[in-house]
C-alpha positions as CSV (number, residue, x, y, z in Angstrom):
1,D,15.6,-1.2,-118.8
2,E,14.0,-2.7,-115.8
3,A,11.6,-4.9,-117.6
4,T,14.8,-6.8,-119.3
5,E,16.4,-7.2,-116.0
6,A,13.4,-8.5,-114.1
7,D,13.0,-11.1,-117.4
8,F,16.9,-12.1,-117.0
9,Q,16.6,-13.1,-113.5
10,R,13.2,-15.0,-113.8
11,F,15.1,-17.1,-116.5
12,L,18.3,-17.4,-113.7
13,R,15.8,-18.3,-111.0
14,R,14.3,-20.9,-113.3
15,V,17.8,-22.6,-114.3
16,D,18.2,-22.6,-110.2
17,D,14.8,-24.5,-109.5
18,V,15.6,-26.9,-111.9
19,T,19.0,-27.7,-110.7
20,N,17.9,-28.0,-107.1
21,L,15.3,-30.2,-108.4
22,L,17.7,-32.8,-110.2
23,Q,20.1,-32.7,-107.0
24,G,17.1,-33.5,-104.5
25,L,16.1,-36.8,-107.3
26,Q,19.7,-37.9,-107.0
27,S,19.9,-37.5,-103.1
28,P,20.9,-40.3,-100.8
29,D,18.5,-38.9,-98.5
30,L,15.0,-40.8,-98.8
31,A,13.1,-37.8,-97.6
32,V,14.6,-35.3,-99.7
33,Q,14.1,-37.7,-102.6
34,E,10.5,-38.2,-101.3
35,K,10.5,-34.2,-101.4
36,A,11.8,-34.2,-104.9
37,I,9.4,-36.5,-106.2
38,A,6.5,-34.6,-104.4
39,E,7.8,-31.7,-106.6
40,T,8.5,-33.5,-109.5
41,E,4.5,-34.9,-109.8
42,K,3.5,-31.3,-109.1
43,R,5.6,-29.5,-112.0
44,L,4.1,-32.1,-114.7
45,Q,0.5,-31.8,-113.7
46,E,1.1,-27.9,-114.0
47,Q,2.9,-28.7,-117.3
48,G,0.1,-30.9,-118.4
49,A,-2.6,-28.3,-117.2
50,S,-0.8,-25.7,-119.3
51,R,-0.7,-27.7,-122.3
52,E,-4.1,-28.9,-122.4
53,Q,-5.4,-25.1,-121.6
54,E,-2.8,-24.0,-124.9
55,E,-4.2,-26.6,-127.0
56,S,-8.1,-25.9,-126.5
57,R,-8.9,-22.8,-124.9
58,S,-12.6,-23.0,-125.8
59,S,-13.2,-26.5,-124.4
60,V,-14.2,-27.3,-120.7
61,N,-12.4,-30.0,-119.2
62,R,-15.3,-31.6,-117.1
63,T,-13.2,-34.7,-116.2
64,L,-12.9,-35.4,-112.3
65,I,-9.1,-36.1,-110.9
66,N,-9.3,-37.7,-107.2
67,T,-6.6,-35.8,-106.1
68,S,-6.2,-37.9,-102.9
69,V,-5.2,-40.5,-104.9
70,R,-1.2,-40.7,-105.3
71,A,0.2,-42.3,-108.2
72,S,1.8,-46.2,-108.1
73,P,5.7,-46.1,-107.8
74,S,6.2,-47.3,-111.2
75,E,3.7,-44.4,-112.4
76,T,5.8,-42.2,-110.8
77,K,8.9,-44.1,-111.9
78,A,7.8,-43.6,-115.6
79,G,6.7,-39.8,-115.2
80,L,10.1,-38.8,-113.7
81,N,11.9,-40.6,-116.6
82,G,9.7,-38.9,-119.1
83,F,10.1,-35.5,-117.3
84,L,14.2,-36.3,-117.1
85,A,13.9,-37.0,-120.9
86,A,12.3,-33.9,-121.4
87,L,14.8,-32.4,-119.7
88,E,17.4,-33.7,-121.1
89,R,16.0,-32.9,-124.9
90,D,15.5,-29.2,-124.1
91,A,18.4,-29.2,-122.5
92,R,20.0,-30.5,-125.9
93,E,18.1,-28.0,-128.0
94,R,19.1,-25.2,-125.7
95,A,22.5,-25.9,-126.3
96,Q,22.1,-26.6,-130.3
97,R,20.6,-22.8,-130.1
98,R,23.2,-21.3,-128.1
99,K,25.8,-22.6,-130.2
100,R,24.0,-20.9,-133.2
101,N,23.4,-17.9,-131.5
102,E,26.6,-17.6,-130.1
103,Q,28.5,-18.0,-133.6
104,L,26.1,-15.2,-135.0
105,A,27.0,-13.0,-131.5
106,N,30.5,-13.5,-132.2
107,A,30.3,-12.6,-136.2
108,L,28.5,-9.1,-134.8
109,K,31.3,-8.6,-132.2
110,E,33.6,-8.6,-135.2
111,Q,31.8,-6.1,-137.2
112,G,31.4,-4.0,-134.3
113,N,35.3,-3.9,-133.5
114,E,36.2,-3.4,-136.7
115,A,33.6,-0.2,-136.9
116,F,35.0,1.0,-133.3
117,R,38.7,0.6,-134.9
118,A,37.6,3.1,-137.8
119,G,36.0,5.7,-135.6
120,D,32.2,4.8,-136.2
121,F,31.1,3.9,-132.6
122,A,27.6,4.5,-133.2
123,L,27.7,1.6,-135.7
124,A,30.0,-0.4,-133.2
125,I,27.2,0.0,-130.5
126,Q,24.4,-1.4,-132.9
127,R,26.4,-4.3,-133.8
128,Y,26.8,-4.9,-130.6
129,S,23.3,-4.6,-129.5
130,Q,22.6,-6.6,-132.0
131,G,24.8,-9.7,-130.4
132,L,23.5,-9.1,-127.3
133,E,20.0,-9.8,-129.2
134,K,21.6,-13.1,-129.9
135,L,23.2,-13.7,-126.2
136,R,22.1,-11.7,-123.8
137,D,25.1,-13.5,-121.2
138,K,28.1,-12.6,-123.4
139,Q,30.2,-10.2,-121.6
140,E,32.7,-8.8,-124.4
141,L,29.9,-7.5,-125.8
142,Y,28.6,-5.3,-122.9
143,T,32.0,-4.1,-122.3
144,N,32.8,-3.2,-126.0
145,R,29.8,-1.5,-126.0
146,A,30.7,0.5,-123.0
147,Q,34.0,1.3,-124.5
148,A,31.8,2.5,-127.5
149,Y,29.5,4.6,-125.4
150,L,32.5,6.2,-123.8
151,K,33.7,7.4,-126.8
152,L,30.4,8.8,-127.5
153,H,30.7,10.5,-124.2
154,E,27.1,8.7,-123.1
155,Y,28.8,7.5,-119.4
156,E,25.5,6.5,-117.8
157,K,25.0,4.0,-120.8
158,A,28.7,3.1,-120.5
159,I,28.3,2.1,-116.4
160,S,25.0,0.3,-117.2
161,D,26.6,-2.1,-119.4
162,C,29.7,-2.6,-117.4
163,E,26.7,-3.6,-114.5
164,W,25.4,-6.2,-117.2
165,A,29.2,-7.3,-117.9
166,L,29.8,-8.2,-114.1
167,K,26.6,-10.1,-113.6
168,C,27.7,-12.3,-116.2
169,N,31.3,-12.5,-114.5
170,K,31.6,-10.7,-111.7
171,N,35.6,-11.0,-111.9
172,C,35.3,-9.0,-115.4
173,L,38.5,-6.5,-114.9
174,K,37.5,-4.8,-118.1
175,A,34.1,-3.9,-116.6
176,Y,35.7,-2.3,-113.6
177,F,38.1,-0.3,-115.6
178,L,35.7,1.1,-117.9
179,M,33.4,1.6,-115.2
180,G,35.9,3.4,-113.2
181,K,36.5,5.9,-116.3
182,A,33.0,6.8,-116.9
183,H,32.6,7.5,-113.2
184,L,35.9,9.9,-113.5
185,A,33.8,11.2,-116.3
186,L,31.3,12.3,-114.7
187,Q,33.2,13.2,-111.9
188,H,32.1,10.6,-109.3
189,F,35.4,10.7,-107.5
190,A,34.8,7.9,-105.2
191,E,33.2,5.5,-107.0
192,S,36.1,5.7,-109.6
193,R,38.6,4.9,-107.2
194,Q,36.1,2.2,-105.8
195,C,36.0,0.8,-109.2
196,Y,39.9,0.9,-109.5
197,E,40.5,-0.6,-106.3
198,K,38.2,-4.1,-107.5
199,M,39.9,-3.9,-110.4
200,L,43.3,-4.5,-108.2
201,Q,41.5,-7.2,-106.2
202,V,40.5,-9.1,-108.7
203,D,44.0,-8.9,-110.5
204,P,46.9,-7.6,-108.2
205,Q,49.4,-8.1,-111.3
206,K,47.5,-4.5,-112.2
207,Q,49.3,-2.5,-109.5
208,N,50.8,-0.7,-112.5
209,L,47.2,-0.1,-113.9
210,F,45.6,1.2,-110.5
211,E,48.6,3.4,-109.5
212,E,48.1,5.4,-113.3
213,C,44.4,5.6,-112.7
214,V,44.2,6.5,-109.4
215,H,46.7,8.9,-110.1
216,E,44.5,10.1,-113.0
217,A,41.1,10.4,-110.5
218,G,43.3,12.4,-108.1
219,L,44.4,14.9,-110.9
220,Q,40.9,15.6,-112.2
221,E,39.4,16.0,-108.4
222,E,42.6,18.5,-107.7
223,R,42.1,20.2,-111.3
224,L,37.9,20.5,-110.4
225,R,38.9,22.2,-107.5
226,E,41.6,24.4,-108.9
227,E,39.0,25.7,-111.6
228,Q,36.6,26.3,-108.6
229,R,38.8,28.4,-107.2
230,A,39.9,30.5,-109.9
231,E,36.4,31.1,-110.9
232,R,35.9,32.7,-107.7
233,Q,39.0,35.1,-108.1
234,L,37.5,35.9,-111.3
235,Q,34.1,36.6,-109.9
236,A,35.5,38.6,-107.0
237,G,37.1,40.7,-109.6
238,N,40.8,40.0,-108.7
239,A,43.0,42.5,-110.8
240,A,45.8,39.7,-111.1
241,A,43.1,37.3,-112.7
242,L,41.6,39.8,-115.1
243,A,44.7,40.9,-116.3
244,I,45.7,37.2,-117.6
245,Q,42.3,37.0,-119.2
246,E,42.8,40.4,-120.8
247,L,46.0,39.6,-122.0
248,L,45.0,35.9,-123.7
249,Q,42.1,38.1,-125.4
250,R,44.6,40.4,-126.9
251,I,46.8,38.1,-128.4
252,S,44.1,36.2,-129.9
253,S,43.3,39.1,-131.5
254,P,44.6,38.8,-135.7
255,D,46.8,40.9,-138.0
256,Q,49.1,42.0,-135.3
257,D,52.8,42.8,-136.2
258,I,54.9,39.7,-134.6
259,L,56.5,42.2,-132.0
260,Y,53.3,42.8,-130.9
261,Y,52.5,39.2,-129.9
262,T,55.9,38.4,-128.8
263,G,55.5,41.4,-126.0
264,G,52.5,40.1,-124.5
265,I,53.7,36.7,-124.7
266,R,56.5,37.8,-122.4
267,L,54.0,39.6,-120.1
268,L,51.9,36.7,-120.0
269,A,54.9,34.6,-118.7
270,G,55.6,36.7,-116.2
271,A,52.1,37.1,-115.1
272,V,51.0,33.0,-114.4
273,S,53.0,33.1,-111.9
274,S,50.7,30.4,-108.9
275,C,48.6,27.7,-109.3
276,E,45.5,29.8,-109.6
277,W,46.9,31.9,-112.3
278,Q,47.7,28.6,-114.2
279,T,44.5,27.5,-113.7
280,I,43.1,31.0,-115.1
281,F,45.7,30.4,-117.9
282,R,44.1,27.2,-118.6
283,T,40.3,27.8,-118.6
284,N,40.5,30.9,-120.6
285,N,41.9,29.3,-123.7
286,G,45.3,29.9,-123.0
287,F,46.8,26.8,-124.9
288,S,44.9,27.6,-127.9
289,I,47.3,30.3,-128.6
290,L,48.6,28.8,-131.7
291,R,45.4,29.3,-133.1
292,N,46.7,32.9,-134.2
293,E,47.9,32.6,-137.6
294,T,51.4,34.4,-136.9
295,V,52.2,32.5,-133.6
296,R,51.7,29.1,-135.1
297,G,53.7,30.5,-138.6
298,A,56.4,31.5,-136.5
299,F,56.8,28.6,-134.2
300,C,56.6,25.9,-136.8
301,A,58.4,27.8,-139.4
302,E,61.9,25.4,-140.3
303,S,64.3,28.4,-140.9
304,K,63.2,31.2,-138.5
305,S,63.9,34.9,-138.6
306,P,65.1,36.9,-135.8
307,A,62.2,38.1,-134.7
308,E,60.5,35.1,-134.7
309,V,63.1,33.1,-132.9
310,E,62.3,35.6,-130.3
311,L,58.7,34.8,-130.3
312,C,59.4,30.9,-130.2
313,V,61.6,31.8,-127.1
314,S,59.0,33.7,-125.2
315,L,56.3,30.9,-125.9
316,L,58.7,28.5,-124.5
317,L,59.2,30.4,-121.7
318,L,55.3,31.2,-121.1
319,W,54.5,27.2,-121.7
320,Q,57.5,26.7,-118.7
321,A,55.5,29.3,-116.2
322,A,52.0,27.4,-117.0
323,C,53.3,23.8,-117.1
324,A,55.3,24.4,-113.9
325,G,54.2,21.6,-111.3
326,N,50.7,21.6,-113.0
327,E,50.5,18.2,-114.6
328,E,47.1,18.8,-116.2
329,N,48.5,22.3,-117.8
330,Q,51.2,19.8,-119.0
331,R,49.1,17.2,-120.7
332,L,46.8,20.1,-122.4
333,L,50.1,21.3,-123.9
334,L,51.3,18.2,-125.6
335,A,48.2,17.2,-126.6
336,Q,48.6,20.0,-129.1
337,P,50.2,17.9,-132.4
338,A,51.7,21.0,-133.4
339,V,53.5,21.1,-129.8
340,S,54.4,17.2,-130.0
341,A,55.9,18.0,-133.3
342,Q,57.8,20.5,-133.0
343,L,59.7,19.7,-130.0
344,P,62.5,17.5,-131.6
345,E,62.8,20.3,-134.2
346,L,63.7,22.8,-131.8
347,L,66.0,20.4,-130.1
348,S,68.0,19.9,-133.7
349,S,67.2,23.9,-134.8
350,G,71.0,24.6,-133.7
351,T,69.9,27.9,-131.8
352,A,71.4,27.8,-128.9
353,Q,68.5,30.3,-127.3
354,L,66.0,27.9,-128.3
355,Q,67.5,25.0,-127.4
356,R,68.0,26.1,-123.9
357,E,64.5,27.1,-123.4
358,T,63.1,23.9,-125.4
359,L,65.5,21.7,-122.9
360,A,64.3,23.5,-119.9
361,L,60.5,23.2,-120.7
362,I,61.2,19.0,-121.3
363,S,63.0,19.3,-118.1
364,L,59.6,20.0,-116.4
365,Y,58.1,16.6,-117.6
366,S,61.0,14.4,-117.3
367,E,61.8,15.0,-113.6
368,H,58.6,13.2,-112.4
369,Q,57.0,9.7,-113.1
370,G,53.5,11.9,-114.4
371,G,55.2,13.7,-116.5
372,R,57.8,11.0,-117.8
373,R,54.1,9.5,-118.5
374,L,53.1,12.4,-120.6
375,L,56.3,12.8,-122.7
376,L,56.1,8.7,-123.4
377,R,52.8,9.0,-125.2
378,Q,54.7,11.0,-127.6
379,D,56.9,9.2,-130.4
380,L,60.5,9.9,-128.8
381,S,62.5,7.4,-131.3
382,R,64.6,10.1,-132.4
383,W,65.3,12.1,-128.9
384,L,67.9,9.5,-128.0
385,Q,70.3,10.4,-130.7
386,I,69.2,14.4,-130.7
387,L,69.8,14.6,-126.9
388,M,73.0,12.7,-126.6
389,A,74.3,15.1,-129.2
390,F,74.3,17.9,-126.7
391,V,77.4,16.3,-125.4
392,K,79.6,18.7,-127.6
393,S,78.2,21.8,-126.4
394,T,80.3,23.3,-123.7
395,D,77.4,24.9,-121.5
396,A,74.8,24.3,-119.5
397,R,72.8,22.8,-122.5
398,A,74.7,19.2,-122.0
399,D,73.6,18.6,-118.4
400,S,70.5,19.3,-119.4
401,A,70.3,17.1,-122.1
402,M,71.9,14.2,-120.1
403,N,69.6,15.1,-117.0
404,I,66.6,14.4,-119.3
405,L,67.9,10.8,-120.7
406,S,68.8,9.9,-117.3
407,D,65.3,10.4,-116.1
408,L,64.0,8.7,-119.5
409,A,66.4,6.0,-119.6
410,G,64.5,3.5,-116.9
411,E,61.4,3.5,-118.4
412,E,60.5,0.5,-120.7
413,R,58.7,2.2,-123.3
414,F,61.6,4.8,-123.9
415,Q,63.7,1.8,-124.4
416,S,61.2,-0.2,-126.6
417,Q,61.0,3.2,-128.8
418,C,64.9,3.5,-129.2
419,R,65.1,0.0,-130.6
420,A,63.6,1.4,-134.1
421,L,66.5,3.7,-134.9
422,F,69.4,2.2,-132.5
423,S,71.8,0.8,-135.1
424,T,71.0,3.6,-137.8
425,G,70.6,6.6,-136.0
426,F,71.8,6.5,-132.5
427,I,75.4,4.2,-132.7
428,P,76.9,6.4,-135.2
429,V,76.2,9.3,-133.2
430,F,77.7,7.5,-130.1
431,T,80.9,6.1,-131.7
432,Q,81.9,9.7,-133.0
433,L,81.5,11.0,-129.5
434,L,83.7,8.5,-127.9
435,V,86.3,9.1,-130.4
436,C,86.2,12.8,-129.8
437,A,86.1,12.2,-126.2
438,R,88.5,15.0,-125.7
439,Q,87.1,17.8,-127.6
440,V,83.2,17.1,-125.9
441,E,82.0,18.0,-122.8
442,Q,83.6,15.4,-120.8
443,A,81.5,15.0,-117.5
444,A,78.3,15.4,-119.8
445,L,79.5,12.4,-121.8
446,A,80.4,10.1,-118.6
447,R,76.8,10.5,-117.6
448,G,75.7,9.9,-121.1
449,V,77.7,6.8,-121.6
450,G,76.1,5.4,-117.9
451,M,72.9,6.3,-119.0
452,L,73.3,4.1,-121.7
453,G,74.2,1.4,-119.5
454,R,71.1,1.3,-117.9
455,L,69.1,1.5,-121.5
456,C,71.1,-1.6,-121.8
457,A,69.3,-3.5,-119.3
458,D,66.9,-3.7,-122.6
459,V,68.0,-7.0,-124.0
460,G,67.4,-6.0,-127.7
461,L,69.3,-2.8,-127.1
462,R,72.1,-4.4,-125.6
463,A,72.8,-6.9,-128.6
464,Q,72.6,-4.4,-131.0
465,L,75.6,-2.3,-129.5
466,A,77.2,-5.2,-128.4
467,E,77.2,-6.0,-132.4
468,S,78.7,-2.9,-133.4
469,R,82.2,-3.3,-134.1
470,E,82.3,0.7,-134.1
471,C,80.9,0.5,-130.7
472,W,83.8,-1.4,-129.5
473,Q,86.2,0.1,-131.8
474,A,85.3,3.3,-129.7
475,C,85.5,2.2,-126.6
476,L,89.0,1.0,-127.4
477,E,90.3,4.5,-128.9
478,L,88.7,5.9,-125.6
479,L,90.6,3.5,-123.3
480,D,94.1,4.0,-125.2
481,G,94.2,7.5,-124.1
482,C,94.0,6.8,-120.6
483,P,97.1,5.1,-118.9
484,G,99.8,7.8,-120.4
485,A,99.8,11.1,-119.0
486,S,101.2,12.2,-122.0
487,S,97.7,12.2,-124.3
488,P,96.4,15.7,-124.2
489,G,93.2,15.7,-121.4
490,A,94.0,12.0,-120.6
491,S,94.8,12.5,-117.0
492,S,91.8,15.0,-116.3
493,P,89.2,13.9,-113.9
494,G,86.6,14.2,-116.6
495,Y,88.2,11.9,-119.0
496,Q,88.5,9.4,-115.9
497,Q,84.9,9.6,-115.7
498,C,84.4,8.9,-119.3
499,V,86.6,5.7,-118.9
500,F,85.0,5.0,-115.7
501,A,81.7,4.8,-117.6
502,V,83.0,3.2,-120.6
503,L,84.2,0.4,-118.6
504,G,80.9,-0.2,-117.2
505,L,79.2,0.0,-120.3
506,M,81.8,-3.0,-121.6
507,M,80.7,-5.0,-118.4
508,N,77.1,-4.8,-119.9
509,L,77.7,-5.5,-123.2
510,L,79.8,-8.4,-122.0
511,L,76.9,-10.2,-120.9
512,E,76.0,-10.9,-124.5
513,S,78.1,-13.6,-126.4
514,N,78.8,-13.0,-130.4
515,A,81.2,-12.8,-133.0
516,T,82.1,-9.5,-132.7
517,I,83.2,-9.8,-128.8
518,Q,85.3,-13.1,-129.8
519,D,87.2,-10.9,-132.6
520,F,88.1,-7.7,-130.3
521,A,88.5,-10.5,-127.3
522,V,92.2,-10.0,-127.5
523,P,92.3,-6.2,-127.8
524,I,89.9,-5.5,-125.0
525,S,91.9,-7.4,-122.4
526,G,95.2,-5.7,-123.4
527,R,93.5,-2.3,-123.0
528,C,92.2,-3.6,-119.4
529,L,95.4,-5.6,-118.3
530,A,97.3,-1.9,-118.8
531,L,94.3,-0.4,-116.9
532,L,95.2,-2.6,-113.6
533,G,97.9,-0.1,-112.5
534,H,95.9,2.9,-112.8
535,Q,95.8,5.1,-109.7
536,D,92.3,5.1,-109.7
537,G,90.8,2.0,-107.9
538,R,87.2,2.4,-109.6
539,I,88.9,1.9,-112.8
540,V,90.8,-0.8,-111.6
541,T,88.1,-2.7,-110.2
542,R,86.1,-2.3,-113.2
543,A,89.1,-3.2,-115.8
544,T,89.3,-6.6,-113.8
545,G,85.4,-7.0,-114.0
546,V,85.6,-6.4,-117.9
547,L,88.6,-9.5,-117.9
548,S,86.6,-11.6,-116.0
549,R,83.7,-11.3,-118.6
550,V,85.5,-11.1,-122.0
551,L,88.3,-14.0,-121.3
552,P,85.6,-16.8,-121.7
553,A,85.3,-15.5,-125.2
554,S,88.4,-16.3,-126.6
555,P,91.7,-18.7,-125.8
556,S,94.0,-16.3,-127.4
557,A,92.7,-13.5,-125.1
558,V,94.0,-16.1,-121.9
559,E,97.4,-16.3,-123.7
560,E,97.8,-12.5,-123.9
561,V,97.1,-11.8,-120.4
562,L,99.1,-14.7,-119.1
563,K,102.0,-13.0,-120.6
564,G,101.3,-9.7,-119.0
565,G,101.6,-11.4,-115.9
566,V,97.6,-11.3,-114.8
567,V,98.3,-14.0,-112.2
568,K,100.2,-12.0,-110.4
569,K,98.2,-9.0,-110.6
570,M,95.2,-10.8,-109.6
571,L,96.8,-12.5,-106.6
572,K,98.1,-9.0,-105.6
573,F,94.1,-8.0,-105.7
574,L,92.9,-11.2,-103.7
575,K,95.3,-10.3,-101.2
576,A,94.5,-6.5,-100.4
577,G,91.4,-5.8,-102.7
578,G,87.9,-5.1,-101.7
579,Q,85.5,-7.3,-102.1
580,L,83.8,-6.5,-105.5
581,T,87.7,-6.6,-106.8
582,S,88.4,-9.7,-104.8
583,S,85.4,-11.4,-106.7
584,Y,86.2,-10.1,-110.2
585,A,90.0,-11.4,-109.8
586,I,88.9,-15.1,-108.4
587,K,86.7,-15.3,-111.5
588,T,89.3,-14.1,-113.9
589,L,91.7,-16.8,-112.3
590,S,89.6,-19.5,-112.6
591,I,88.9,-19.0,-116.1
592,C,92.9,-18.6,-116.8
593,T,93.1,-22.0,-114.7
594,K,90.6,-23.7,-116.5
595,S,92.4,-23.2,-120.2
596,S,95.9,-22.8,-119.1
597,R,98.9,-25.3,-117.4
598,R,101.0,-22.1,-117.2
599,A,98.2,-20.0,-115.6
600,Q,98.1,-23.3,-113.0
601,E,102.1,-23.4,-112.4
602,E,102.1,-19.3,-112.2
603,L,99.4,-19.3,-109.4
604,L,101.2,-22.8,-107.6
605,K,104.4,-20.6,-107.9
606,W,103.0,-17.1,-106.6
607,D,100.8,-18.6,-103.9
608,K,102.9,-20.6,-101.2
609,R,100.9,-23.3,-100.0
610,F,97.7,-21.7,-101.8
611,Q,97.3,-19.6,-98.7
612,V,95.4,-16.7,-100.9
613,L,92.9,-19.3,-101.9
614,L,92.4,-21.3,-98.8
615,K,91.8,-17.8,-97.4
616,L,89.1,-17.2,-100.1
617,L,87.6,-20.9,-99.0
618,Q,86.3,-19.3,-95.8
619,S,84.5,-16.2,-97.6
620,E,80.7,-15.5,-97.3
621,D,80.6,-15.3,-100.9
622,E,79.7,-18.7,-102.3
623,L,80.6,-17.8,-105.9
624,V,84.1,-16.3,-104.6
625,V,84.1,-19.8,-102.9
626,G,83.1,-21.6,-105.9
627,N,85.8,-20.1,-107.9
628,A,88.6,-20.6,-105.5
629,A,87.7,-24.3,-104.8
630,F,87.5,-24.4,-109.0
631,C,91.2,-22.7,-109.2
632,L,92.1,-25.3,-106.3
633,S,91.0,-28.4,-108.5
634,Q,92.9,-27.0,-111.6
635,C,96.2,-26.7,-109.7
636,L,96.1,-30.2,-107.8
637,L,96.5,-31.7,-111.5
638,L,100.0,-30.4,-111.2
639,P,102.7,-32.8,-109.2
640,G,103.5,-31.5,-105.7
641,A,100.6,-29.2,-105.1
642,A,98.4,-31.7,-103.4
643,S,101.7,-32.5,-101.4
644,S,102.1,-28.8,-100.3
645,L,98.7,-28.7,-98.8
646,L,99.7,-31.6,-96.1
647,G,99.3,-29.9,-92.6
648,S,96.6,-27.2,-94.0
649,S,93.1,-27.3,-93.0
650,V,92.1,-27.9,-96.7
651,V,90.4,-31.0,-95.8
652,Q,87.9,-29.2,-93.5
653,L,87.4,-26.3,-95.3
654,L,86.2,-28.4,-98.6
655,L,84.5,-31.2,-96.7
656,R,82.4,-28.2,-95.3
657,Q,81.9,-26.9,-98.4
658,A,81.0,-30.2,-100.6
659,G,79.3,-31.4,-97.6
660,G,76.2,-29.4,-97.8
661,D,76.9,-25.8,-96.3
662,A,77.4,-24.4,-99.6
663,H,73.5,-23.7,-101.2
664,R,74.9,-23.4,-104.3
665,S,75.2,-26.8,-106.2
666,L,77.7,-25.8,-108.4
667,V,79.8,-24.7,-105.2
668,Q,79.4,-28.5,-104.0
669,Q,80.5,-29.9,-107.1
670,N,83.6,-27.8,-107.5
671,S,84.5,-28.3,-103.7
672,A,83.9,-32.1,-104.1
673,I,86.1,-32.0,-107.2
674,A,88.6,-30.4,-105.2
675,L,88.7,-32.6,-102.4
676,G,88.5,-35.7,-104.5
677,R,91.8,-34.9,-106.9
678,L,93.8,-33.8,-103.3
679,C,93.0,-37.3,-102.2
680,V,94.2,-39.1,-105.3
681,A,96.8,-37.0,-105.6
682,E,98.0,-37.0,-102.1
683,P,96.5,-40.2,-100.2
684,R,97.8,-39.0,-96.9
685,H,94.9,-36.5,-96.7
686,I,92.7,-39.5,-96.5
687,H,93.7,-40.0,-92.6
688,Q,92.6,-36.3,-91.8
689,L,89.4,-37.1,-93.6
690,R,88.9,-40.4,-91.9
691,K,89.0,-38.7,-88.6
692,L,86.6,-35.9,-89.7
693,N,84.3,-38.2,-90.8
694,G,84.0,-37.3,-94.3
695,L,85.2,-40.4,-96.2
696,A,81.2,-41.3,-97.3
697,I,81.8,-37.7,-98.8
698,L,84.5,-38.4,-100.4
699,N,83.3,-41.6,-102.0
700,S,80.2,-39.3,-103.5
701,S,83.0,-36.8,-104.6
702,M,84.7,-39.2,-106.9
703,K,81.7,-39.5,-109.5
704,Y,82.3,-35.6,-110.0
705,V,86.1,-36.2,-110.4
706,H,85.5,-39.0,-112.9
707,S,83.0,-36.8,-115.1
708,S,85.8,-33.6,-115.0
């Protein structure tokens, strides 16, 4: 109230006065000191007079005081010291009282929090208020009480508490957030947005929260305008508006035959054809249709009769019409517990018509950010395996399910919800689909695998899948059917899409390192080596990428691919391949030459005078340059390798990278090692190095050579 605020402001002014007085007494400016001393004397006299007046209000002090006589310096100093001592004593006492009060306030705050969590908001407010009696400047008590007031729809009180919290801390994020919510509830849209903007100014990292809040404010403002327009239509006697109102009244009547409700709902679905009619449907309790026992019983029945199926289909069609492009209606529909609980049951029902219309309804949500946000407030932990199972469908349900999964896959909340049942619920379904790839909708399966690759951006999900032996075995079985045209359906475009998607998933999973990957490294390498001759260049590129990631897991895998002629194949790609293929190919060669002398010898044999590697040293891609320098440094350990480079530009190329042109330190090191080994193996290269003023760089490079 006003008296409390005035008292609080007086207290703050007194604190400021004392602070200014102490600063003046300690000032190096004599004039400022004199002024502060005079003010101190005045305060001491006022304090003494006040104390005497309190001690004996009935007595009259007749002593004459010569106010024109100024106290001596020693008296002033003594008075000043006494005043400062009194201030220090008062400060200590205040600090002790504050510490006790803070302990009491914190205890009351915790009691209030417990009451809030239990849903007893009135008790929570009482405890927070008691805490504020102990400590009036505790910001958390104001914001916590404001949150409780919001729950009780006491929005003005919530705003007042947020204002008090901001007086305690002008950068209180929670106060701006709650005040914005309270203003929004009061339909103060401009004030609500201002609060959210202040919140963003305090913490620019809250951009996502800010966008959600502003979006909600916009929705509420638009909802209000829509409802005002709809009300005008009803008042004007618009026939379509009145028809919707009448249909809703008839459907709400109890004890009718199930066909009666089905017919009425179908008529209603056809009538709700525009935003205005959607609003009239909402404002006339259209979403309370499940209160009708017959309708609710049919919708929630575990085993549905044909009539009940027809009624449910009608309901789904009605909700599609009412929610299309209308986020407020979408929010109200999902706010009904029966609806959110039944959606996964309808998807799993096995009835094609119910599944089709349920997918269509969910698609209205998943295709835009606001709808996805509403969906993700539900428990979607079962949805991944339910939707993925639609790959077995041979009609549009498969595409619809994959569209929804693709929409949801990038959402962090969906990824986190999937973790709970990923190993036990989803992976078995997924591996079965891969094994049966020729019997399912292959284009949809490819999309599902690609979606799973996006889900693997979540480290927890990726780790679970990478440890699954069943998953790796299923991936290998799918790859088995690709190269040979004799396998039924293996050469079909749909099957090739599946292979391409699975290779991408494998690349994602190979970002992990575990014992399962080590066990499967040899068969994975063998399958990918076989795919290097595929006619689809995209598959070849990904197979090379998988090789570049799986070979470090197993020396046996390196030996396996060397037997299959991997060095010659990689050189072929490096001569003619695209940029991405080349980056994977040189990485594969660097792994092979690191662990195998045979690979070094084959590279020396098939790359005459290292023409391919020298060309790669001029690449703009530093990763390619670094791997090329590494391969070269490994091959320079062979007799005659360094001599074959006499007369080439190798010294100049390595010197440029080792001398600092490369931004990555690892590229500089690899180039320095290659340069050092080159000059050690063939000293005649030093002459070229001297001409290029590179001896100092060679000298510094030798430390890398010795350490390698």
